[in-house]
VEXDREN-2710 file (C-alpha; in Angstrom, 1 decimal):
% VEXDREN-2710
k/r/px/py/pz
1/MET/9.8/6.8/-9.3
2/ALA/6.9/4.2/-9.0
3/THR/7.5/0.8/-10.9
4/LYS/4.9/-1.6/-12.5
5/TYR/5.4/-4.9/-10.9
6/GLN/2.6/-7.5/-11.3
7/PHE/0.0/-6.9/-13.9
8/TYR/-2.6/-8.5/-16.1
9/SER/-3.8/-5.8/-18.7
10/SER/-4.9/-7.2/-22.0
11/GLY/-7.4/-9.5/-23.5
12/ASP/-10.5/-8.2/-21.3
13/ASP/-13.8/-9.6/-22.9
14/GLY/-16.3/-9.1/-20.0
15/TYR/-16.8/-7.7/-16.5
16/ILE/-17.7/-8.9/-13.0
17/ALA/-19.7/-6.6/-10.8
18/ALA/-19.1/-5.3/-7.2
19/LEU/-21.9/-4.1/-5.1
20/GLY/-22.9/-4.3/-1.6
21/ASN/-22.2/-7.7/0.2
22/THR/-20.6/-9.0/-3.1
23/TRP/-17.0/-8.4/-3.0
24/ARG/-14.4/-9.1/-5.7
25/ALA/-10.8/-10.1/-5.5
26/GLN/-7.7/-10.8/-7.8
27/THR/-4.7/-12.5/-6.4
28/PHE/-1.3/-11.9/-7.3
29/THR/2.2/-13.0/-6.6
30/PRO/5.4/-10.6/-6.6
31/SER/8.5/-11.9/-7.8
32/THR/10.5/-9.3/-5.7
33/LYS/10.2/-7.7/-2.5
34/HIS/9.0/-4.1/-2.7
35/ARG/6.5/-1.7/-1.2
36/ILE/3.2/-1.5/-2.8
37/THR/2.1/2.2/-3.3
38/SER/-0.9/1.9/-5.7
39/ILE/-3.2/-0.3/-7.8
40/LYS/-4.6/0.5/-11.2
41/LEU/-7.9/-1.2/-12.1
42/LEU/-9.7/-1.0/-15.6
43/LEU/-13.2/0.1/-14.4
44/TYR/-16.5/1.5/-15.5
45/ARG/-19.9/1.9/-13.5
46/SER/-23.6/1.3/-13.6
47/GLY/-25.5/4.3/-11.8
48/SER/-23.8/5.8/-8.8
49/PRO/-21.9/3.0/-7.1
50/GLY/-20.2/5.4/-4.6
51/THR/-16.8/5.1/-2.8
52/ILE/-14.8/2.3/-4.0
53/THR/-12.5/0.7/-1.5
54/VAL/-9.6/-1.3/-2.7
55/SER/-7.3/-3.1/-0.1
56/ILE/-4.5/-5.6/-0.1
57/ARG/-4.8/-8.7/1.9
58/GLY/-3.1/-11.9/2.5
59/THR/-4.1/-15.3/1.3
60/SER/-4.7/-18.6/2.6
61/GLY/-5.7/-21.5/0.1
62/GLY/-5.5/-19.0/-2.8
63/VAL/-8.3/-16.9/-1.5
64/PRO/-8.1/-13.6/0.7
65/THR/-7.8/-13.9/4.4
66/GLY/-7.2/-11.5/7.4
67/ALA/-7.5/-7.6/7.7
68/ASP/-6.5/-5.3/5.2
69/LEU/-2.6/-4.6/5.0
70/CYS/-3.2/-1.2/3.3
71/SER/-6.2/0.3/1.6
72/GLY/-7.3/3.3/-0.5
73/THR/-10.6/4.7/-1.9
74/THR/-12.0/6.4/-5.2
75/ASN/-15.1/8.0/-6.1
76/GLY/-16.8/5.5/-8.1
77/ASN/-19.3/8.0/-9.4
78/THR/-16.7/9.6/-11.7
79/LEU/-15.9/6.5/-13.5
80/PRO/-17.2/6.3/-17.1
81/ILE/-20.6/4.4/-17.7
82/GLY/-19.2/2.2/-20.7
83/SER/-16.6/2.2/-23.1
84/PRO/-13.9/3.6/-23.2
85/TYR/-13.0/2.2/-19.6
86/GLU/-10.7/3.9/-17.3
87/TRP/-7.6/2.7/-15.8
88/ARG/-8.4/4.1/-12.3
89/GLU/-5.6/4.5/-9.9
90/ILE/-6.2/3.9/-6.1
91/THR/-3.2/5.0/-4.2
92/PHE/-2.1/3.4/-0.4
93/THR/-0.8/6.3/1.9
94/SER/1.8/4.3/3.7
95/GLY/1.7/1.2/1.4
96/TYR/2.9/-2.1/2.6
97/VAL/6.1/-4.3/2.0
98/LEU/5.3/-7.3/-0.1
99/GLN/7.4/-10.3/0.3
100/ALA/8.5/-12.2/-3.0
101/SER/6.9/-15.3/-4.0
102/THR/4.1/-14.7/-1.5
103/LYS/0.5/-14.5/-2.8
104/TYR/-1.6/-11.4/-2.0
105/ALA/-5.1/-10.4/-3.0
106/ILE/-6.5/-6.9/-4.3
107/VAL/-9.9/-6.9/-2.6
108/VAL/-12.5/-4.3/-4.1
109/ARG/-15.9/-3.3/-2.5
110/VAL/-18.5/-0.8/-3.0
111/PRO/-21.4/0.2/-0.6
112/ASP/-24.2/0.4/-3.0
113/SER/-26.3/-2.4/-4.5
114/GLY/-29.0/-3.1/-7.2
115/ALA/-28.6/-1.1/-10.4
116/ASP/-25.6/0.8/-8.8
117/TYR/-22.5/-1.2/-9.2
118/LEU/-19.0/-1.2/-10.2
119/ALA/-17.8/-3.0/-13.2
120/TRP/-14.4/-4.6/-13.2
121/ARG/-13.1/-5.7/-16.8
122/VAL/-11.9/-9.3/-16.8
123/ASP/-10.5/-12.0/-19.1
124/GLY/-13.2/-14.7/-18.9
125/THR/-12.1/-16.5/-22.1
126/SER/-8.6/-17.4/-22.0
127/PRO/-6.9/-15.9/-19.0
128/THR/-3.1/-16.5/-18.8
129/TYR/-2.0/-14.7/-15.6
130/THR/-0.2/-17.6/-13.6
131/GLY/0.4/-15.7/-10.2
132/GLY/-3.3/-15.7/-9.2
133/ALA/-6.8/-15.6/-10.1
134/PHE/-10.2/-14.2/-9.6
135/CYS/-12.1/-14.6/-6.2
136/SER/-15.5/-13.8/-5.2
137/SER/-17.5/-13.5/-1.8
138/GLY/-21.1/-13.0/-1.5
139/ASN/-21.1/-12.2/2.1
140/ALA/-18.9/-9.1/2.5
141/GLY/-15.6/-10.9/2.9
142/SER/-16.6/-13.7/5.5
143/SER/-15.8/-16.5/2.8
144/TRP/-14.4/-16.4/-0.7
145/GLU/-14.2/-18.9/-3.7
146/GLU/-11.6/-18.9/-6.3
147/ASN/-12.4/-19.1/-9.8
148/THR/-9.2/-19.9/-12.0
149/SER/-11.2/-19.5/-15.4
150/ILE/-11.1/-15.7/-14.9
151/ASP/-8.4/-13.0/-14.3
152/CYS/-9.2/-9.3/-13.7
153/MET/-7.6/-6.5/-15.3
154/PHE/-4.9/-4.8/-12.8
155/GLU/-1.6/-3.1/-12.6
156/GLU/0.3/-3.3/-9.3
157/TRP/2.8/-0.4/-8.7
158/GLY/5.3/0.4/-6.1
159/ASP/9.1/0.9/-5.4
160/THR/12.0/-1.0/-4.0
161/ASP/13.0/1.6/-1.5
162/VAL/11.3/0.3/1.6
163/LEU/12.8/3.0/3.7
164/ARG/11.0/6.2/2.8
165/THR/11.1/9.9/3.6
166/LEU/9.1/11.8/6.4
167/GLN/8.2/15.3/6.9
168/PRO/10.4/17.2/9.2
169/ILE/9.0/17.5/12.9
170/ILE/9.3/20.3/15.3
171/ILE/10.3/19.5/19.0
172/SER/10.0/21.8/21.9
173/GLN/13.3/23.5/23.0
174/THR/12.8/22.1/26.6
175/MET/12.8/18.5/25.2
176/THR/16.0/16.2/25.9
177/ILE/17.7/14.4/22.9
178/GLU/16.3/11.2/24.2
179/MET/12.7/12.6/24.1
180/ALA/13.4/13.8/20.7
181/VAL/14.6/10.3/19.5
182/ILE/11.5/8.7/21.0
183/VAL/9.5/11.0/18.9
184/LEU/11.4/10.0/15.8
185/LEU/11.1/6.5/16.5
186/LEU/7.4/6.6/16.9
187/ARG/7.2/8.2/13.4
188/ILE/9.5/5.6/12.1
189/LEU/7.3/2.8/13.5
190/GLU/4.2/4.6/12.2
191/ALA/5.2/4.7/8.6
192/SER/8.2/2.5/8.4
193/LEU/10.2/5.3/7.2
194/VAL/13.7/6.7/8.3
195/THR/14.9/9.7/6.7
196/GLN/14.3/12.6/9.1
197/THR/15.1/16.0/10.2
198/ILE/14.5/17.3/13.7
199/SER/14.2/21.2/14.5
200/ILE/14.4/22.1/18.1
201/GLY/13.6/25.7/18.4
202/SER/15.3/27.8/15.7
203/ALA/18.4/25.2/15.6
204/LYS/18.2/22.1/13.4
205/ILE/19.5/18.8/14.4
206/LYS/21.4/18.0/11.1
207/GLN/20.7/14.4/9.9
208/GLN/22.6/12.5/7.3
209/LYS/21.2/9.3/5.7
210/TYR/23.3/6.2/5.0
211/GLN/22.4/3.1/3.4
212/ARG/20.8/1.3/6.3
213/PHE/20.8/3.9/9.2
214/ILE/20.6/7.5/9.9
215/CYS/23.0/9.6/12.2
216/ILE/21.6/12.4/14.2
217/PRO/24.5/14.4/15.3
218/THR/23.0/16.3/18.4
219/GLY/25.1/19.2/19.2
220/LEU/23.1/19.9/22.3
221/SER/24.7/20.8/25.6
222/GLY/26.3/17.8/27.2
223/GLN/26.1/16.0/23.8
224/ALA/28.9/17.8/21.9
225/GLY/30.5/15.9/19.2
226/LYS/28.0/12.8/20.0
227/GLY/24.9/11.7/18.3
228/ILE/22.6/8.7/18.1
229/ARG/22.4/6.4/15.2
230/VAL/19.0/4.5/14.3
231/ASN/19.7/1.3/12.5
232/ALA/16.5/0.7/10.6
233/THR/14.9/-2.6/8.9
234/GLU/11.6/-2.8/7.2
235/ASP/10.1/-4.4/10.3
236/GLY/12.0/-2.3/13.2
237/PHE/15.0/-0.7/14.4
238/GLU/17.7/-0.3/16.9
239/LEU/19.8/2.7/18.6
240/ALA/23.5/2.9/18.8
241/ASP/25.7/5.7/20.4
242/LEU/28.0/7.2/18.1
243/PRO/31.5/7.5/19.3
END
């Protein structure tokens, strides 16, 4: 179940517009390590702004920097055109593990400009969020300016289980257990997840999940009574033979 972590969700008295090369951002600072899975923003629209892209980036000097750490999209043309505004949720497929006491940025951009824009509700009178501030870019994210007199309405959602669940994968009967483990590890690297069941032909390789590793009893020819253990961390893994 997702948990709401950082947020600033009351006191809105105005809006900032995102359109074309004018990108907007709100920085925030997690107090605990967790995997971010979605963002909720208080939004409305003018005209037809098109696809809204929301991403998480690192920061430097209080403003966004670097490439997207994770991102998601939503259809801006389905937002309301005025009050009541909508808390629109943007989900991140794989998410990203955020470190405690590290400042990140929620970066928002839309393709259209002119009369078609996204309106993000803000507190521009007496903002009180201490973990970050509003940032603005007029050149599509090439450079940014921080404005500590504004906080945007946001909610940051995620979970503390940084080791998540993958769907089963089917592996050819002709594959060796070593090849099967390589495929499994590629999936782990791809999504930073570890719980997995492997099927070879009609026979399943049973897997058990432990606190920090998974055990794959192979039961294959020449491997009876043995298995391979994958010790997993948020950033990598290691293999170990089981006795």
